[in-house]
C-alpha positions in Angstrom: -87.2 9.7 -72.6 -83.5 11.8 -72.2 -84.5 11.5 -68.5 -85.1 8.1 -68.5 -81.3 7.6 -70.2 -79.9 10.3 -67.9 -81.0 7.9 -64.6 -80.0 4.6 -66.4 -76.9 6.3 -67.2 -76.3 7.8 -63.3 -77.1 4.2 -62.0 -74.7 2.3 -63.8 -72.1 4.8 -63.1 -72.7 4.8 -59.8 -72.3 0.7 -59.9 -69.2 0.9 -61.8 -67.5 3.3 -59.4 -68.7 1.0 -55.8 -67.0 -1.9 -57.7 -63.8 -0.6 -58.5 -63.8 1.0 -54.2 -64.7 -2.2 -53.4 -61.7 -3.6 -50.3 -64.3 -5.9 -48.7 -63.6 -9.7 -48.4 -65.6 -10.6 -51.1 -65.7 -11.7 -54.9 -62.9 -13.2 -56.8 -60.2 -10.8 -56.7 -60.4 -9.9 -53.5 -56.8 -8.7 -51.8 -55.6 -11.4 -49.7 -53.5 -10.3 -46.6 -50.7 -12.1 -44.5 -50.3 -12.7 -41.1 -48.8 -14.8 -38.4 -50.6 -17.1 -36.5 -47.8 -17.2 -33.3 -46.0 -14.0 -32.8 -41.8 -15.1 -33.4 -39.7 -14.3 -29.9 -37.7 -11.9 -30.3 -34.5 -13.8 -29.5 -33.7 -17.4 -30.2 -31.0 -19.3 -28.1 -29.1 -22.2 -29.6 -26.0 -23.9 -28.9 -23.3 -23.5 -31.6 -23.5 -26.8 -33.8 -27.4 -26.9 -33.0 -30.1 -27.3 -36.4 -31.9 -24.1 -35.7 -35.6 -24.8 -37.4 -38.8 -22.2 -37.3 -41.9 -23.6 -39.2 -43.8 -20.5 -39.3 -47.8 -21.1 -39.7 -48.9 -18.2 -42.0 -52.5 -17.2 -42.4 -54.6 -15.4 -45.8 -57.2 -13.8 -45.2 -59.9 -14.3 -48.4 -58.5 -16.5 -51.2 -55.3 -18.6 -50.2 -53.0 -17.8 -52.6 -49.2 -18.9 -53.1 -46.4 -18.1 -50.7 -43.1 -17.7 -51.3 -40.6 -17.7 -48.6 -37.4 -16.1 -48.4 -35.1 -16.5 -45.1 -31.7 -14.5 -44.5 -29.2 -14.6 -41.6 -26.7 -12.3 -41.1 -28.5 -10.2 -44.1 -27.4 -13.5 -46.7 -30.0 -15.3 -48.4 -30.0 -19.0 -46.5 -32.9 -20.6 -47.3 -36.4 -19.6 -49.5 -38.5 -22.6 -48.0 -41.1 -22.5 -45.7 -39.4 -24.6 -42.8 -36.1 -23.0 -41.9 -33.4 -25.9 -41.1 -29.5 -24.1 -39.7 -26.8 -25.6 -39.0 -25.9 -22.8 -36.6 -21.7 -23.1 -37.1 -20.6 -19.5 -35.6 -20.8 -18.2 -32.2 -22.9 -15.2 -31.5 -25.3 -12.8 -32.0 -27.4 -13.3 -35.3 -29.9 -11.1 -37.4 -32.3 -13.0 -38.9 -35.5 -12.0 -41.2 -38.3 -13.9 -42.9 -39.9 -12.0 -45.9 -43.4 -13.5 -47.1 -45.4 -12.7 -50.0 -48.1 -14.0 -51.7 -48.6 -11.6 -54.9 -51.3 -9.5 -52.9 -49.2 -8.3 -49.7 -45.6 -8.6 -48.5 -44.6 -8.9 -44.8 -41.2 -8.2 -42.9 -40.4 -10.2 -39.4 -37.3 -9.6 -38.2 -35.5 -11.7 -35.0 -32.0 -12.6 -33.0 -30.6 -15.8 -33.0 -28.3 -16.1 -30.3 -25.5 -18.7 -31.0 -24.0 -19.8 -27.6 -20.7 -22.0 -26.7 -21.3 -26.1 -27.2 -18.7 -26.7 -24.7 -18.4 -24.9 -21.1 -18.1 -26.5 -18.0 -17.8 -30.5 -17.9 -15.6 -33.2 -18.1 -13.0 -33.0 -21.1 -12.1 -36.8 -22.4 -9.2 -37.6 -24.6 -9.4 -41.2 -26.2 -8.1 -43.2 -29.2 -11.0 -44.0 -31.4 -11.1 -45.9 -34.8 -7.7 -44.5 -34.8 -7.2 -41.6 -34.0 -7.1 -39.2 -31.1 -10.3 -37.5 -30.1 -11.3 -34.9 -27.2 -15.0 -35.8 -26.0 -17.1 -33.1 -24.5 -19.1 -34.5 -21.2 -21.6 -31.2 -20.0 -21.3 -31.9 -16.2 -24.0 -29.3 -13.6 -25.1 -27.4 -16.9 -28.7 -26.8 -18.7 -29.0 -27.6 -22.3 -25.4 -28.8 -23.5 -24.8 -32.0 -25.4 -22.5 -34.5 -25.7 -20.0 -34.2 -28.2 -17.6 -37.1 -28.8 -15.3 -36.0 -31.4 -15.0 -32.0 -30.8 -11.2 -32.2 -32.3 -12.4 -33.6 -36.0 -15.7 -31.4 -35.8 -14.1 -27.9 -35.4 -10.8 -28.3 -37.3 -12.2 -29.9 -40.5 -8.3 -29.2 -41.8 -6.1 -30.7 -39.2 -5.0 -34.3 -39.3 -4.4 -35.2 -35.5 -2.1 -37.8 -35.3 -2.9 -41.3 -33.4 -1.8 -42.3 -29.9 -3.3 -39.7 -27.2 -0.8 -38.7 -24.8 -1.8 -36.1 -22.3 -4.6 -33.3 -21.9 -5.1 -30.3 -19.2 -6.8 -26.8 -19.1 -6.0 -23.8 -17.9 -7.6 -20.1 -18.1 -4.9 -18.2 -19.9 -5.7 -14.5 -19.8 -9.2 -14.3 -19.5 -9.5 -17.0 -22.6 -10.1 -20.7 -21.1 -7.8 -23.1 -23.6 -7.4 -26.8 -23.5 -3.8 -28.4 -23.6 -3.5 -32.0 -25.8 -0.6 -33.4 -26.8 -0.7 -36.7 -29.7 1.6 -38.8 -31.3 5.0 -40.0 -30.6 7.2 -37.9 -31.3 4.2 -35.7 -29.8 3.1 -32.1 -30.9 1.5 -30.7 -28.1 -2.0 -28.7 -29.9 -3.5 -25.4 -27.9 -7.0 -24.4 -28.6 -10.1 -22.6 -27.5 -11.8 -24.5 -25.2 -15.2 -22.8 -26.0 -14.7 -23.1 -30.0 -12.7 -26.2 -30.0 -10.1 -24.2 -32.4 -6.9 -24.9 -33.0 -4.5 -21.8 -32.1 -0.7 -23.8 -32.8 0.4 -27.0 -32.6 3.8 -27.1 -31.6 6.7 -29.9 -32.1 7.6 -31.3 -28.6 10.7 -32.9 -30.1 9.6 -36.5 -28.1 7.5 -38.3 -26.3 4.9 -36.2 -23.8 4.1 -38.1 -21.1 2.0 -35.3 -18.9 0.5 -31.9 -19.0 0.0 -29.7 -16.4 -0.5 -25.6 -15.8 1.7 -24.4 -13.4 -0.2 -22.8 -10.9 1.9 -19.6 -10.9 0.1 -16.1 -12.0 2.9 -14.7 -14.7 3.9 -15.9 -16.7 1.6 -18.3 -17.6 3.2 -21.5 -18.3 2.6 -25.0 -19.6 4.4 -27.8 -18.0 4.9 -31.4 -19.8 7.6 -34.3 -19.1 9.1 -35.1 -22.9 11.0 -38.3 -22.6 11.2 -38.4 -18.4 12.8 -34.4 -18.9 10.5 -31.5 -17.6 10.0 -28.8 -19.8 7.9 -26.0 -20.0 6.0 -23.9 -22.9 4.0 -20.5 -22.6 0.7 -20.3 -24.1 0.4 -18.9 -28.0 4.4 -19.6 -28.1 5.9 -22.4 -30.3 9.4 -22.5 -28.2 9.6 -25.3 -25.5 12.3 -25.0 -22.8 13.9 -27.4 -20.2 13.6 -27.1 -16.7 14.7 -30.2 -15.7 18.8 -28.2 -15.3 17.3 -25.6 -12.9 16.1 -27.7 -10.9 18.9 -30.5 -11.0 21.8 -28.4 -11.3 22.7 -28.1 -7.7 22.0 -31.6 -6.8 24.7 -32.4 -10.1 22.7 -34.8 -11.3 21.9 -36.2 -14.9 20.1 -38.3 -16.5 16.8 -37.6 -14.5 13.5 -39.2 -15.1 10.2 -36.7 -13.5 7.7 -38.6 -12.8 4.3 -37.6 -14.3 3.1 -35.3 -11.2 3.3 -32.2 -9.9 1.8 -30.6 -6.6 1.5 -27.5 -4.7 1.8 -26.4 -1.8 0.2 -23.4 0.2 1.2 -20.7 2.9 -0.1 -22.0 6.2 -2.9 -18.8 5.7 -3.5 -20.0 2.3 -3.3 -17.1 0.7 -0.5 -17.9 -1.7 0.5 -20.9 -3.5 3.9 -21.4 -1.8 5.7 -23.6 -4.0 5.2 -26.7 -6.0 7.3 -30.3 -6.1 8.3 -32.7 -8.5 9.7 -36.3 -8.2 12.7 -37.7 -10.0 12.3 -41.3 -10.4 16.0 -42.1 -11.1 17.8 -40.7 -8.0 14.8 -40.3 -5.8 14.7 -36.8 -4.8 11.9 -34.6 -4.1 12.7 -31.5 -4.9 10.5 -28.2 -5.5 10.3 -24.6 -7.3 9.0 -21.6 -5.8 5.9 -20.0 -6.9 5.9 -16.9 -4.9 8.6 -14.8 -6.0 12.3 -15.1 -5.2 11.9 -18.0 -2.2 15.3 -19.7 -1.4 13.6 -23.3 -2.0 16.8 -25.9 -1.1 17.5 -27.9 -3.7 16.0 -31.2 -2.4 13.6 -31.4 0.1 14.4 -34.0 2.8 17.6 -35.0 1.3 18.5 -38.7 0.8 15.3 -40.0 2.3 14.0 -41.3 -0.8 17.0 -43.0 -2.8 16.4 -45.6 -4.6 12.5 -45.0 -4.8 10.0 -44.6 -7.8 7.0 -41.8 -7.2 3.9 -44.1 -7.8 1.4 -41.0 -6.7 1.5 -37.5 -5.0 -1.3 -35.4 -3.8 -2.0 -32.7 -1.1 -3.2 -33.2 2.2 -4.1 -31.0 5.4 -6.2 -28.5 2.8 -2.9 -28.7 0.5 -0.5 -27.2 2.7 1.1 -30.9 3.2 2.4 -33.4 0.9 0.8 -37.2 0.3 2.8 -39.5 -1.2 3.0 -43.6 -2.2 6.6 -44.6 -3.5 8.0 -48.0 -4.5 11.3 -48.8 -3.0 14.2 -50.4 -4.7 13.4 -53.9 -3.1 9.4 -53.6 -3.9 7.9 -52.3 -0.8 5.4 -49.4 -1.2 5.9 -46.6 1.0 3.5 -43.9 2.3 4.5 -40.1 3.2 2.6 -37.3 5.1 5.4 -34.4 4.7 5.0 -30.9 5.7 7.6 -30.0 2.7 8.5 -26.8 4.5 8.5 -23.0 4.0 10.7 -20.6 2.9 12.1 -16.8 2.5 13.7 -14.5 0.3 17.0 -15.1 2.3 18.6 -18.3 2.4 19.6 -17.9 6.0 15.8 -17.8 7.4 13.5 -20.3 6.8 10.5 -20.3 8.5 10.0 -24.5 8.9 12.0 -27.0 7.7 10.6 -29.5 5.7 9.2 -32.5 8.1 7.8 -36.7 7.5 4.8 -36.6 9.6 4.1 -39.9 9.2 5.6 -43.1 7.1 4.9 -46.6 7.1 5.0 -49.1 4.4 1.6 -50.2 2.7 1.1 -54.0 3.0 0.0 -56.2 -0.5 -3.4 -56.0 1.4 -4.4 -52.5 1.5 -4.8 -53.1 -2.8 -2.1 -51.0 -3.8 0.4 -51.8 -6.7 2.8 -50.9 -9.9 -0.1 -49.5 -11.7 -2.2 -47.7 -9.2 -3.7 -44.0 -10.0 -3.1 -41.8 -7.3 -5.4 -39.0 -6.2 -6.1 -36.7 -3.1 -9.0 -35.0 -1.8 -6.8 -32.4 0.7 -9.9 -31.0 1.9 -10.9 -34.1 3.9 -7.4 -35.7 4.2 -7.9 -38.5 1.7 -6.3 -40.5 -0.4 -7.5 -42.6 -3.1 -6.4 -44.6 -6.0 -7.2 -48.1 -8.2 -6.5 -51.5 -8.8 -8.2 -52.4 -11.9 -11.6 -51.3 -10.9 -11.6 -51.4 -7.8 -11.0 -48.2 -5.5 -9.3 -47.9 -2.4 -8.8 -45.1 0.1 -7.6 -44.0 3.5 -7.3 -40.8 5.8 -4.0 -39.4 5.7 -4.2 -38.6 9.6 -5.2 -42.5 10.5 -1.3 -42.9 10.7 -1.3 -46.0 9.0 -4.6 -47.2 8.9 -4.6 -48.8 5.4 -8.1 -50.4 4.1 -8.3 -54.2 3.5 -10.5 -54.1 1.2 -11.8 -51.9 -1.9 -14.2 -48.9 -1.0 -16.0 -49.7 -4.1 -15.7 -51.3 -7.7 -16.2 -49.3 -10.9 -18.7 -50.5 -13.2 -18.0 -54.0 -14.7 -15.5 -57.0 -14.2 -14.4 -56.2 -17.3 -13.3 -52.7 -16.9 -10.4 -51.0 -15.9 -9.8 -47.8 -14.3 -7.7 -45.3 -16.6 -7.8 -42.1 -14.8 -9.8 -39.9 -12.0 -10.2 -36.6 -10.8 -11.5 -35.2 -7.8 -13.5 -31.7 -8.2 -12.2 -28.5 -6.6 -14.0 -28.3 -4.2 -13.3 -32.2 -3.1 -17.0 -33.1 -3.6 -17.3 -35.1 -6.0 -14.8 -37.8 -7.7 -15.0 -38.5 -11.6 -14.0 -42.1 -12.6 -12.6 -43.1 -16.2 -12.7 -46.7 -16.9 -12.3 -49.3 -20.4 -13.3 -52.1 -21.5 -12.0 -53.8 -24.4 -14.7 -55.8 -25.2 -17.0 -52.9 -26.5 -16.7 -50.8 -29.8 -16.5 -48.0 -27.4 -14.1 -48.8 -24.3 -14.5 -45.5 -22.5 -17.2 -45.1 -19.3 -17.7 -41.8 -17.2 -18.4 -42.5 -13.3 -19.5 -39.7 -10.8 -19.5 -40.3 -7.0 -20.4 -38.1 -4.1 -17.0 -37.9 -1.6 -19.1 -36.3 0.6 -21.4 -39.1 1.3 -19.6 -42.6 1.3 -19.2 -42.1 -2.3 -22.9 -42.8 -3.4 -23.1 -43.4 -6.9 -24.3 -39.7 -9.1 -24.4 -40.8 -12.7 -22.6 -43.1 -15.1 -22.2 -42.3 -19.0 -21.7 -46.1 -20.3 -19.3 -47.1 -23.3 -19.8 -43.3 -24.8 -16.1 -42.6 -26.0 -13.0 -44.7 -27.3 -10.1 -45.6 -25.6 -9.8 -43.4 -22.7 -5.7 -42.1 -22.3 -6.8 -39.5 -19.4 -8.9 -36.5 -18.9 -9.3 -32.9 -17.3 -12.0 -30.6 -15.8 -13.2 -27.4 -16.6 -15.0 -25.4 -14.3 -17.9 -22.7 -15.3 
């Protein structure tokens, strides 16, 4: 009897021990292990202002229990939902951690969220839209970047930008890409990080700005502008806007100058250096220049007396940017074209290398399509002058000695569209054309043409922005 009781107790003891140590997948109290159905990437790359979304599939062994989620970015909790939906406002690499638990098991997963700049190569388009100035970003020749209608307001929520856009320019300043924008009358000139489109500084110009361009000299960096038709300058990150008109005009002893909204550089013959930059005074018909090579003795006027009484319609480079191509309007209403070699000069004022000379000049007839409001651009490597009338684009060769077109090369868009600006790519391969159609809510459209292939249209973006004032292009 005792033996039977002892055997029975032994069986019970063995059974109890089996239950305590059982780690099998059977039974109501079995442990449920967590795992990812698909492993996470080590790094996810997105653009700034993208919404990063991740919805991992989780598997459980045994009982399917409720799972708790916790997402951390930069070591701060950002969500407790299964699906992460995160607006990427900050550029850079951000550590991300996912913690999951179901009461039985805890798992931690880590990866990196790489947030890249949203704004890189492409067109930066200054426009008026819904009563305010905007800058639209249109990517070009880059992948995985998106059009942005209003990059200014999105990145500067506290800043109230004035209406009446005036001018825009791009420059690389000591390694930082910078966009300069002038708005309002009197104007304010904003300087912003082109990668982030955030404002560094805004400076009152003291008058109406109508044109901006970066001085091509390497040091010191200098933004050029016309304020009330006077030539002015500003160094990046500085508050002071200073006069440049006096230094250019003092030897001519002229007053009340009116500078055209234009600056054109010319190179040495071997193109090793930018030699100087040319400006035009519309009030008196003076072509004047400022040296870029240090210490040159530039004459007070290029080809003195040649342009008296004329106003500049447009100017650009020719012969690979060694010469100047100019279109002016005379006092009696004639349009004149000039192909000019502007001269080379030494540091000793008595030793000019070569004097300036007019290579060709001739009147442009009405059949050529030239008009007061024509926008003039040049493709210096092709010796080509390109200009507009309404939505028509004309062109001719600088070397043709007056063989002007008698009809347009092509028309842009629809009959309601009018060309607002043009930009020739740095390598002279593409022509970008901006138009406005005042019958549309979004007036502004952009077109791109292949200069090397008889202006074949490469693409178009119709009615994407407000009324375009002008545009600039940023290389990668």
